[in-house]
C-alpha beads as a LAMMPS data file, in Angstrom:
LAMMPS data file: protein, C-alpha beads

197 atoms
196 bonds

1 atom types
1 bond types

-500.0 500.0 xlo xhi
-500.0 500.0 ylo yhi
-500.0 500.0 zlo zhi

Masses

1 110.0

Atoms # bond

1 1 1 275.695 223.710 -333.131
2 1 1 278.933 222.046 -332.065
3 1 1 282.459 222.241 -333.899
4 1 1 285.650 221.471 -332.619
5 1 1 288.887 222.867 -333.360
6 1 1 292.411 222.590 -332.252
7 1 1 293.633 225.931 -330.664
8 1 1 297.309 224.698 -330.986
9 1 1 299.202 222.278 -333.318
10 1 1 301.101 220.083 -330.835
11 1 1 297.917 219.973 -328.305
12 1 1 295.563 216.489 -328.454
13 1 1 292.887 218.068 -327.035
14 1 1 290.150 220.552 -328.768
15 1 1 287.996 223.208 -327.977
16 1 1 284.303 222.717 -328.456
17 1 1 282.730 225.684 -330.007
18 1 1 278.925 226.149 -329.284
19 1 1 277.181 228.189 -332.062
20 1 1 273.921 229.907 -331.258
21 1 1 272.334 230.933 -334.305
22 1 1 269.734 233.997 -334.228
23 1 1 267.903 235.289 -337.300
24 1 1 267.867 238.716 -335.414
25 1 1 269.315 240.428 -332.512
26 1 1 269.787 243.672 -330.943
27 1 1 273.372 243.145 -331.317
28 1 1 275.550 240.057 -330.615
29 1 1 277.697 241.699 -328.037
30 1 1 274.470 242.031 -325.977
31 1 1 273.519 238.681 -326.342
32 1 1 277.067 237.371 -325.993
33 1 1 277.204 239.341 -322.307
34 1 1 273.915 237.717 -320.982
35 1 1 275.108 234.428 -321.786
36 1 1 278.333 235.136 -320.412
37 1 1 276.891 236.717 -316.833
38 1 1 274.737 233.606 -316.813
39 1 1 277.769 230.999 -316.593
40 1 1 278.204 230.415 -320.715
41 1 1 281.263 228.054 -321.080
42 1 1 284.031 229.288 -322.994
43 1 1 283.669 228.860 -326.809
44 1 1 279.999 229.522 -326.886
45 1 1 279.264 231.827 -329.813
46 1 1 276.524 234.363 -330.919
47 1 1 275.860 234.714 -334.606
48 1 1 272.839 236.602 -335.780
49 1 1 271.641 237.580 -339.847
50 1 1 270.838 240.897 -338.497
51 1 1 271.566 243.162 -335.715
52 1 1 268.710 246.250 -335.285
53 1 1 271.729 248.049 -332.746
54 1 1 274.970 246.566 -333.679
55 1 1 277.445 248.840 -332.534
56 1 1 281.374 249.225 -333.053
57 1 1 283.866 250.895 -330.892
58 1 1 282.371 254.216 -328.980
59 1 1 279.003 253.196 -329.725
60 1 1 278.966 253.496 -333.116
61 1 1 276.436 251.710 -334.944
62 1 1 276.935 248.882 -337.254
63 1 1 274.601 248.275 -340.068
64 1 1 274.446 245.311 -342.681
65 1 1 271.606 244.285 -344.979
66 1 1 270.120 241.093 -343.042
67 1 1 271.902 237.703 -343.962
68 1 1 274.704 239.688 -345.685
69 1 1 277.320 239.996 -343.244
70 1 1 279.405 237.724 -340.545
71 1 1 277.696 238.982 -337.445
72 1 1 279.314 237.186 -334.507
73 1 1 280.142 237.629 -330.853
74 1 1 282.671 234.868 -329.053
75 1 1 282.839 234.358 -325.392
76 1 1 286.307 233.318 -323.824
77 1 1 287.658 233.535 -319.927
78 1 1 291.197 234.187 -320.179
79 1 1 293.838 235.043 -317.274
80 1 1 294.369 238.466 -316.730
81 1 1 297.488 239.072 -318.221
82 1 1 296.118 238.038 -321.725
83 1 1 293.112 241.018 -321.709
84 1 1 295.990 243.475 -320.273
85 1 1 298.052 242.717 -323.530
86 1 1 297.960 245.725 -325.351
87 1 1 298.875 243.840 -328.629
88 1 1 295.342 241.958 -328.223
89 1 1 292.829 243.702 -330.336
90 1 1 296.041 243.673 -333.292
91 1 1 296.268 239.961 -332.499
92 1 1 292.654 239.422 -333.052
93 1 1 292.400 241.526 -335.724
94 1 1 295.658 239.404 -337.386
95 1 1 293.628 236.416 -336.999
96 1 1 290.572 237.595 -338.444
97 1 1 292.574 238.758 -341.456
98 1 1 294.530 235.400 -341.915
99 1 1 290.935 233.702 -341.678
100 1 1 289.673 236.243 -344.799
101 1 1 293.406 235.206 -346.558
102 1 1 292.336 231.552 -345.779
103 1 1 288.637 231.708 -347.491
104 1 1 289.027 234.329 -350.039
105 1 1 292.848 234.667 -351.176
106 1 1 292.015 238.663 -350.113
107 1 1 294.464 240.600 -348.441
108 1 1 293.495 243.440 -345.579
109 1 1 294.847 245.660 -343.635
110 1 1 294.735 246.484 -339.734
111 1 1 293.795 250.011 -339.122
112 1 1 294.251 249.841 -335.358
113 1 1 292.927 249.379 -332.934
114 1 1 289.720 247.886 -334.496
115 1 1 289.677 247.581 -338.280
116 1 1 290.347 245.879 -341.319
117 1 1 290.415 247.798 -344.486
118 1 1 290.837 246.769 -348.347
119 1 1 292.727 250.105 -349.644
120 1 1 290.974 252.929 -347.653
121 1 1 287.493 251.209 -347.370
122 1 1 286.297 249.157 -344.114
123 1 1 285.847 245.913 -344.389
124 1 1 285.610 244.584 -341.103
125 1 1 284.849 246.074 -337.618
126 1 1 286.356 244.366 -334.442
127 1 1 284.742 244.780 -330.711
128 1 1 286.630 243.689 -327.565
129 1 1 284.521 243.614 -324.078
130 1 1 285.774 242.727 -321.229
131 1 1 284.352 242.357 -317.410
132 1 1 287.144 242.046 -314.672
133 1 1 286.416 242.004 -311.239
134 1 1 289.537 242.130 -308.772
135 1 1 292.107 239.587 -310.552
136 1 1 289.889 237.681 -312.106
137 1 1 288.247 238.216 -315.796
138 1 1 284.737 237.169 -315.483
139 1 1 284.677 237.041 -319.496
140 1 1 286.151 238.388 -322.499
141 1 1 283.734 239.088 -325.501
142 1 1 285.263 239.383 -329.188
143 1 1 282.805 240.447 -331.298
144 1 1 283.087 241.233 -335.060
145 1 1 281.679 242.247 -338.195
146 1 1 282.618 241.013 -341.689
147 1 1 280.857 242.845 -344.911
148 1 1 280.970 239.749 -346.843
149 1 1 277.964 239.292 -349.377
150 1 1 276.473 242.616 -349.328
151 1 1 276.225 244.255 -352.950
152 1 1 278.034 247.917 -353.760
153 1 1 274.772 249.263 -354.033
154 1 1 273.652 248.010 -350.557
155 1 1 277.077 248.925 -348.629
156 1 1 275.625 251.426 -345.942
157 1 1 278.524 253.626 -345.852
158 1 1 280.902 255.160 -348.671
159 1 1 283.805 254.276 -347.298
160 1 1 283.285 250.542 -346.807
161 1 1 283.692 247.397 -348.890
162 1 1 282.302 243.839 -348.838
163 1 1 284.443 240.748 -350.206
164 1 1 281.635 240.292 -352.466
165 1 1 282.564 243.680 -354.051
166 1 1 286.110 242.808 -353.670
167 1 1 286.190 238.893 -354.811
168 1 1 283.290 239.165 -357.178
169 1 1 282.001 236.341 -355.927
170 1 1 279.598 235.449 -352.696
171 1 1 281.431 233.862 -349.616
172 1 1 279.480 231.032 -347.346
173 1 1 279.142 232.707 -344.156
174 1 1 279.251 229.254 -341.814
175 1 1 282.894 228.336 -343.861
176 1 1 284.181 232.170 -343.179
177 1 1 282.412 231.571 -339.240
178 1 1 284.353 228.171 -338.648
179 1 1 287.641 229.834 -340.189
180 1 1 287.614 232.979 -338.005
181 1 1 287.062 230.823 -334.567
182 1 1 289.881 228.411 -335.712
183 1 1 292.018 231.369 -335.967
184 1 1 291.318 232.997 -332.905
185 1 1 292.076 229.796 -330.825
186 1 1 295.479 230.119 -331.939
187 1 1 296.146 233.115 -329.692
188 1 1 298.047 232.274 -326.842
189 1 1 295.955 232.254 -324.026
190 1 1 292.739 232.968 -325.331
191 1 1 291.066 229.745 -325.437
192 1 1 293.329 227.229 -323.475
193 1 1 290.111 226.432 -321.505
194 1 1 288.243 224.676 -321.608
195 1 1 289.935 221.640 -323.720
196 1 1 287.712 218.215 -324.528
197 1 1 289.466 215.262 -324.924

Bonds

1 1 1 2
2 1 2 3
3 1 3 4
4 1 4 5
5 1 5 6
6 1 6 7
7 1 7 8
8 1 8 9
9 1 9 10
10 1 10 11
11 1 11 12
12 1 12 13
13 1 13 14
14 1 14 15
15 1 15 16
16 1 16 17
17 1 17 18
18 1 18 19
19 1 19 20
20 1 20 21
21 1 21 22
22 1 22 23
23 1 23 24
24 1 24 25
25 1 25 26
26 1 26 27
27 1 27 28
28 1 28 29
29 1 29 30
30 1 30 31
31 1 31 32
32 1 32 33
33 1 33 34
34 1 34 35
35 1 35 36
36 1 36 37
37 1 37 38
38 1 38 39
39 1 39 40
40 1 40 41
41 1 41 42
42 1 42 43
43 1 43 44
44 1 44 45
45 1 45 46
46 1 46 47
47 1 47 48
48 1 48 49
49 1 49 50
50 1 50 51
51 1 51 52
52 1 52 53
53 1 53 54
54 1 54 55
55 1 55 56
56 1 56 57
57 1 57 58
58 1 58 59
59 1 59 60
60 1 60 61
61 1 61 62
62 1 62 63
63 1 63 64
64 1 64 65
65 1 65 66
66 1 66 67
67 1 67 68
68 1 68 69
69 1 69 70
70 1 70 71
71 1 71 72
72 1 72 73
73 1 73 74
74 1 74 75
75 1 75 76
76 1 76 77
77 1 77 78
78 1 78 79
79 1 79 80
80 1 80 81
81 1 81 82
82 1 82 83
83 1 83 84
84 1 84 85
85 1 85 86
86 1 86 87
87 1 87 88
88 1 88 89
89 1 89 90
90 1 90 91
91 1 91 92
92 1 92 93
93 1 93 94
94 1 94 95
95 1 95 96
96 1 96 97
97 1 97 98
98 1 98 99
99 1 99 100
100 1 100 101
101 1 101 102
102 1 102 103
103 1 103 104
104 1 104 105
105 1 105 106
106 1 106 107
107 1 107 108
108 1 108 109
109 1 109 110
110 1 110 111
111 1 111 112
112 1 112 113
113 1 113 114
114 1 114 115
115 1 115 116
116 1 116 117
117 1 117 118
118 1 118 119
119 1 119 120
120 1 120 121
121 1 121 122
122 1 122 123
123 1 123 124
124 1 124 125
125 1 125 126
126 1 126 127
127 1 127 128
128 1 128 129
129 1 129 130
130 1 130 131
131 1 131 132
132 1 132 133
133 1 133 134
134 1 134 135
135 1 135 136
136 1 136 137
137 1 137 138
138 1 138 139
139 1 139 140
140 1 140 141
141 1 141 142
142 1 142 143
143 1 143 144
144 1 144 145
145 1 145 146
146 1 146 147
147 1 147 148
148 1 148 149
149 1 149 150
150 1 150 151
151 1 151 152
152 1 152 153
153 1 153 154
154 1 154 155
155 1 155 156
156 1 156 157
157 1 157 158
158 1 158 159
159 1 159 160
160 1 160 161
161 1 161 162
162 1 162 163
163 1 163 164
164 1 164 165
165 1 165 166
166 1 166 167
167 1 167 168
168 1 168 169
169 1 169 170
170 1 170 171
171 1 171 172
172 1 172 173
173 1 173 174
174 1 174 175
175 1 175 176
176 1 176 177
177 1 177 178
178 1 178 179
179 1 179 180
180 1 180 181
181 1 181 182
182 1 182 183
183 1 183 184
184 1 184 185
185 1 185 186
186 1 186 187
187 1 187 188
188 1 188 189
189 1 189 190
190 1 190 191
191 1 191 192
192 1 192 193
193 1 193 194
194 1 194 195
195 1 195 196
196 1 196 197
């Protein structure tokens, strides 16, 4: 599936997202890494309904019932200066937070370096992985898992929450994914290439 979003309002070209939807994967990060090493272009996204071994920072497991969460990893190939930015993880968190606000109205807070919280409960985990050779970034992977339509009694952790729990209504996963990708494309230098007329 391909969709287009404008990275910056002043640009007339658009970034084409190539979304690969999979029912089940070991992890979207692993799938995206394989694709990136095989030359998949900027804007390739792996989205899955279930991960058998999804992971967060420091190798922690990320668990969610099938079909209830937004589990995705996007491939970028920015300049080295972009991945060297110590604020990059925070900027990514801010854009995902903005997308959640846009779709649901729910305000989350950023717990650096890679979580979004509602109160003291985890709503979203973010994981970045880079491959750098010399002065060249081979790829940057941005993975995110958002607890979306998980009922309270199915949350995997006591200190977790979901959009369903917080808002009382289900959220369309595709709409949220499109919104997240659009906001990520706003980060300067992250998704400037390739641009398609």
